Phi, psi and omega in degrees: 000128180264132177249138177248127179250115180239142177218145176281131175283312178224116180282339183247149175292159182308324182294341182256358182266147179271333182234151178236151169287178185301311182294320178292320179297317178299314179297321180301322180267001176079032181234159172288163180299316180298317179290323177301317177302319178296319179296321178294313180299325180281352181082009179283321173253152183292156175287160177294160177294150180279066178260132182297126173083354180220156173248118180226140180251135178286125181300321181294323178293320176297317178300315180298320178296317178295320177300318179296320179292326183271354180089002178279135176232168180298332179289348178260024179301127187294324178297315179294321178297317178297315178303318181295320183289327184271357179276000000 
């Protein structure tokens, strides 16, 4: 009797996941894996989450790091800015 063992690597599409593996995190920030590793070592990109046995990066932490590099801050939230202008 032959048994087939199948497992889903990712049950959700990238847009619905909270964490990415190393290659996905690098792609998310627009860098090669090697360059992403350099950015992490330099503290420019966040370190992976402390999960046993795997390296995963929080998408929100990656977003915050990119926001910091581009000069975007939470105080520049477009919805809040619009609310302020129409009051």
